[in-house]
ROKOLLUM-862156 format. One line per 8 residues: number of its first residue (from 1); for each residue z, y, x of N, C-alpha, C. Coordinates in pm, 1 decimal. Example, Ala and Ser with C-alpha at 12.3 -4.5 7.8 and 13.67 -1.06 7.14 Angstrom:
// ROKOLLUM-862156
1) 780.0/-569.0/1319.0/780.0/-450.0/1230.0/780.0/-330.0/1320.0 | 708.0/-225.0/1285.0/714.0/-106.0/1367.0/787.0/3.0/1290.0 $
//
This chain:
// ROKOLLUM-862156
1) 13171.7/11120.5/11000.7/13030.6/11148.6/10979.7/13017.3/11245.1/10861.9 | 12932.1/11341.7/10876.9/12913.5/11441.7/10772.5/12831.9/11386.6/10656.8 | 12834.5/11458.4/10543.5/12752.9/11419.6/10428.4/12605.9/11410.5/10466.0 | 12557.9/11509.4/10538.8/12416.3/11515.2/10574.8/12381.1/11402.5/10671.9 | 12465.1/11380.0/10771.7/12439.5/11271.0/10866.7/12441.4/11135.6/10796.7 | 12538.5/11115.7/10709.5/12547.6/10990.9/10634.9/12423.6/10971.6/10547.7 | 12380.9/11078.6/10481.5/12261.4/11071.4/10398.0/12139.7/11031.5/10480.6 | 12119.5/11095.3/10595.7/12004.1/11064.3/10680.0/12008.0/10918.2/10726.2 $
9) 12124.1/10872.2/10764.4/12138.3/10733.1/10811.3/12104.4/10635.1/10699.1 | 12161.9/10656.0/10580.1/12135.3/10566.0/10467.1/11990.2/10573.5/10422.2 | 11934.1/10694.6/10420.0/11795.9/10713.8/10375.3/11699.2/10643.6/10469.5 | 11716.8/10662.8/10599.8/11628.6/10600.9/10697.6/11636.1/10448.3/10689.8 | 11757.9/10395.8/10686.6/11774.2/10250.1/10680.2/11716.4/10193.4/10550.6 | 11740.7/10261.2/10440.8/11689.3/10214.3/10312.0/11537.9/10218.4/10305.0 | 11479.5/10327.6/10352.9/11333.9/10338.9/10352.0/11269.4/10233.1/10441.7 | 11331.3/10205.3/10556.1/11278.0/10101.2/10645.2/11277.4/9965.9/10575.4 $
17) 11384.0/9934.0/10503.8/11390.4/9806.4/10431.7/11283.5/9798.9/10323.4 | 11267.9/9907.1/10248.9/11170.1/9909.3/10140.2/11028.2/9893.6/10195.3 | 10993.7/9971.4/10296.4/10857.6/9969.3/10348.9/10827.8/9843.2/10430.1 | 10932.1/9777.9/10479.6/10916.4/9652.0/10552.2/10863.0/9541.7/10459.5 | 10886.6/9557.2/10331.1/10838.3/9458.6/10233.0/10686.1/9451.7/10228.6 | 10620.1/9556.9/10274.6/10474.5/9562.3/10273.0/10419.7/9533.4/10132.8 | 10483.5/9594.7/10033.6/10447.8/9578.2/9892.3/10369.6/9702.4/9850.6 | 10243.6/9685.1/9814.8/10152.8/9796.0/9789.0/10205.0/9896.4/9686.0 $
25) 10262.6/9855.2/9571.6/10312.7/9955.4/9476.9/10419.5/10047.8/9536.5 | 10507.1/9994.9/9623.8/10606.7/10080.3/9689.4/10536.6/10182.9/9778.5 | 10440.9/10135.2/9858.5/10369.3/10224.8/9950.1/10292.6/10330.9/9872.6 | 10234.4/10292.9/9760.7/10160.4/10389.3/9679.3/10252.5/10498.0/9625.3 | 10371.1/10457.8/9579.2/10464.6/10557.6/9527.5/10507.5/10653.6/9637.9 | 10540.2/10599.8/9754.4/10580.3/10685.5/9866.5/10467.4/10782.8/9901.4 | 10342.2/10735.3/9898.2/10227.9/10821.9/9925.6/10212.9/10930.7/9820.0 | 10230.3/10893.5/9694.2/10221.7/10989.2/9583.7/10330.6/11096.0/9597.2 $
33) 10450.6/11053.0/9630.8/10561.3/11147.0/9649.2/10530.0/11245.5/9760.9 | 10477.6/11195.7/9871.5/10444.2/11283.2/9984.5/10337.6/11385.0/9944.2 | 10236.1/11340.8/9874.6/10128.3/11430.7/9831.2/10177.3/11537.4/9733.8 | 10270.6/11502.3/9648.8/10317.7/11594.9/9545.7/10381.2/11720.6/9605.3 | 10441.4/11710.2/9722.4/10513.7/11822.7/9781.2/10433.1/11899.0/9885.9 | 10307.4/11860.9/9907.6/10224.0/11931.9/10004.2/10185.0/12069.8/9952.1 | 10154.6/12158.2/10045.9/10106.7/12291.8/10011.0/9977.8/12280.9/9930.6 | 9967.8/12356.2/9823.9/9843.8/12366.1/9747.0/9853.2/12492.2/9662.5 $
41) 9821.1/12485.4/9536.1/9828.4/12603.6/9449.4/9971.0/12658.7/9442.7 | 10068.5/12570.2/9448.2/10210.3/12608.3/9452.2/10259.5/12579.7/9593.4 | 10329.1/12673.7/9652.6/10376.2/12655.3/9790.4/10476.4/12540.3/9798.8 | 10483.1/12482.2/9917.7/10577.3/12374.0/9942.1/10721.1/12413.6/9914.5 | 10754.3/12539.0/9944.7/10890.9/12587.1/9921.1/10925.9/12578.8/9773.3 | 10834.8/12626.5/9688.6/10863.9/12625.4/9545.2/10861.1/12484.1/9488.4 | 10780.0/12397.9/9545.4/10780.8/12258.3/9502.6/10915.0/12192.9/9537.4 | 10967.5/12224.2/9655.5/11098.2/12168.9/9694.8/11209.2/12223.0/9604.7 $
49) 11201.4/12350.3/9569.5/11300.7/12407.0/9477.4/11291.5/12340.2/9340.1 | 11168.4/12310.0/9294.7/11153.0/12236.8/9168.6/11211.5/12096.5/9180.9 | 11190.7/12034.1/9296.1/11249.9/11902.9/9320.4/11401.9/11909.5/9316.5 | 11457.9/12018.2/9368.7/11603.0/12037.4/9364.2/11651.7/12048.3/9220.6 | 11582.6/12126.2/9139.0/11621.4/12141.2/8997.8/11618.5/12005.9/8927.6 | 11508.3/11933.5/8944.8/11496.4/11802.4/8879.8/11604.9/11707.0/8928.8 | 11631.9/11708.7/9058.2/11733.2/11619.0/9115.2/11872.1/11648.3/9060.8 | 11902.8/11776.6/9043.2/12033.6/11812.7/8988.8/12043.0/11774.8/8841.9 $
57) 11937.7/11801.6/8765.9/11939.9/11767.4/8623.7/11947.1/11616.0/8603.7 | 11885.1/11540.4/8696.2/11889.0/11394.0/8688.2/12011.4/11335.0/8758.4 | 12088.7/11421.7/8823.8/12216.4/11385.8/8885.2/12204.3/11283.3/8999.5 | 12115.4/11314.0/9093.7/12095.2/11228.2/9211.1/12137.8/11304.2/9336.7 | 12257.6/11275.5/9387.0/12308.7/11348.3/9503.0/12222.9/11329.2/9627.9 | 12171.3/11208.2/9651.3/12083.4/11188.8/9766.7/11960.7/11279.0/9755.9 | 11903.6/11285.9/9636.4/11785.1/11370.1/9614.1/11819.9/11517.6/9631.4 | 11938.3/11556.9/9585.3/11983.8/11695.4/9601.2/11993.4/11729.5/9749.7 $
65) 12055.5/11641.8/9826.3/12067.4/11664.7/9971.1/11930.5/11680.8/10034.6 | 11839.9/11592.2/10000.0/11705.2/11595.4/10056.5/11634.3/11726.4/10022.1 | 11634.2/11763.1/9894.5/11559.3/11881.7/9853.4/11623.2/12011.9/9900.8 | 11753.3/12015.0/9917.4/11815.8/12134.4/9976.8/11767.0/12150.7/10119.3 | 11773.1/12044.2/10195.9/11731.2/12051.6/10335.2/11582.6/12088.0/10346.1 | 11499.4/12027.1/10264.7/11356.0/12057.0/10267.3/11327.9/12200.4/10221.9 | 11402.0/12246.4/10121.4/11384.4/12384.2/10073.8/11417.6/12484.1/10182.8 | 11527.7/12459.8/10252.2/11568.6/12548.8/10361.1/11464.6/12547.5/10472.3 $
73) 11416.8/12429.3/10508.2/11314.2/12419.6/10612.5/11186.0/12490.9/10571.2 | 11158.9/12493.9/10440.7/11039.4/12561.2/10389.9/11060.7/12711.6/10374.5 | 11182.1/12760.7/10404.3/11208.2/12904.0/10402.9/11286.0/12956.3/10283.7 | 11342.6/12868.9/10202.8/11420.5/12914.6/10087.7/11545.5/12989.2/10133.6 | 11576.8/13095.2/10062.9/11696.5/13174.0/10091.0/11812.7/13122.5/10006.4 | 11930.4/13170.6/10037.5/12049.3/13135.8/9959.3/12029.9/13177.8/9813.9 | 11974.8/13297.0/9792.5/11950.4/13345.7/9657.6/11853.8/13256.0/9581.2 | 11748.1/13209.6/9647.0/11652.0/13120.1/9580.8/11716.8/12986.5/9546.5 $
81) 11797.8/12933.4/9638.1/11869.7/12809.1/9609.0/11962.7/12828.2/9489.3 | 12036.6/12939.7/9489.3/12129.0/12966.5/9378.2/12055.2/12976.7/9245.2 | 11941.3/13045.5/9243.4/11866.7/13058.3/9118.3/11813.2/12923.9/9071.8 | 11762.9/12843.6/9164.0/11713.7/12710.4/9127.0/11827.6/12624.3/9072.4 | 11942.0/12627.9/9140.7/12055.3/12546.7/9095.8/12108.5/12595.9/8961.6 | 12097.4/12724.8/8936.2/12138.4/12778.8/8806.7/12049.2/12725.8/8694.6 | 11919.4/12715.4/8721.0/11829.1/12658.3/8621.2/11869.5/12514.2/8591.6 | 11901.0/12438.4/8695.7/11945.8/12300.0/8675.3/12072.7/12294.8/8590.9 $
89) 12163.2/12387.1/8616.0/12287.8/12392.8/8540.6/12261.8/12426.2/8393.8 | 12174.2/12522.1/8369.4/12140.6/12560.8/8232.2/12071.0/12445.5/8159.7 | 11977.4/12380.1/8227.3/11903.3/12269.6/8166.5/11993.7/12148.2/8145.5 | 12072.9/12115.3/8246.8/12152.6/11993.5/8243.2/12289.3/12007.3/8179.1 | 12343.1/12127.2/8176.2/12475.3/12148.1/8119.3/12587.7/12116.2/8216.5 | 12707.9/12109.1/8162.9/12827.3/12096.1/8247.7/12831.4/11965.6/8326.3 | 12756.4/11864.0/8285.4/12753.5/11737.3/8360.0/12695.3/11757.8/8500.6 | 12625.2/11869.1/8520.6/12564.5/11900.2/8650.1/12667.3/11959.5/8747.5 $
97) 12778.9/12007.2/8698.5/12876.3/12076.4/8784.3/12920.9/11992.7/8904.8 | 12953.5/11863.0/8890.4/12989.6/11787.1/9010.9/12877.2/11783.5/9115.2 | 12754.2/11785.3/9068.7/12639.9/11783.2/9159.7/12615.5/11921.4/9220.3 | 12653.5/12024.8/9148.4/12651.0/12159.7/9202.5/12753.0/12170.7/9316.4 | 12868.2/12109.9/9297.2/12969.7/12107.6/9404.4/12913.9/12037.1/9527.4 | 12849.2/11922.1/9504.2/12787.8/11847.9/9615.5/12685.9/11935.0/9687.1 | 12603.7/12005.0/9610.9/12500.7/12091.5/9668.9/12562.6/12197.0/9760.1 | 12672.2/12256.0/9716.5/12736.3/12358.7/9799.0/12797.3/12299.2/9925.4 $
105) 12846.0/12176.2/9919.6/12895.3/12109.9/10040.0/12781.8/12089.8/10139.9 | 12666.3/12045.9/10089.0/12550.5/12024.4/10176.1/12503.6/12155.7/10237.4 | 12493.5/12259.4/10156.6/12449.9/12390.6/10207.0/12546.1/12440.3/10314.4 | 12674.6/12428.0/10289.0/12775.0/12471.5/10386.7/12761.4/12392.7/10516.9 | 12741.9/12262.1/10505.0/12726.4/12178.6/10622.7/12601.6/12217.5/10703.4 | 12491.2/12238.9/10633.4/12368.3/12278.6/10701.7/12383.5/12414.6/10767.2 | 12453.6/12507.1/10702.8/12480.3/12637.9/10762.3/12558.1/12624.0/10891.9 | 12662.1/12540.6/10888.3/12745.9/12520.6/11007.5/12667.9/12453.9/11119.7 $
113) 12585.3/12355.1/11085.2/12512.0/12282.7/11187.4/12407.6/12370.9/11256.3 | 12358.5/12470.5/11184.5/12260.8/12562.9/11242.8/12328.7/12687.1/11296.6 | 12461.0/12690.7/11281.8/12540.3/12804.0/11329.2/12491.0/12935.4/11272.2 | 12457.6/12933.4/11144.6/12408.8/13054.1/11080.0/12447.2/13051.5/10932.7 | 12411.1/13154.4/10865.3/12430.5/13159.8/10719.9/12296.4/13185.9/10655.5 | 12271.8/13116.2/10545.9/12149.8/13142.6/10472.0/12156.0/13283.0/10415.5 | 12044.9/13348.7/10414.6/12038.4/13485.0/10359.6/12038.3/13478.1/10210.0 $
//
């Protein structure tokens, strides 16, 4: 199973367990998260790239996988991903390097699965 497939499987199963609790604070947070990334004054693409930067600086590989995929779906180019990841590296320092490696594995996997290369 690929990194991306494994991530989707774990994310879906985990979210189902969390939301099955029917606990209002969890549902509110999920709603807030969804609203934060919607199109508004800042485009969804740039919000996803900001999410990628924050995820890398906070060192969350699941979040990195998610925001890379969402950024690409929102139209981010390879150059935009690289610039965003560079900001995370500058902000976070060398501790971000293992997560940068993870990010490149995810990007490569997504490129292969779509049988294309990001521009």
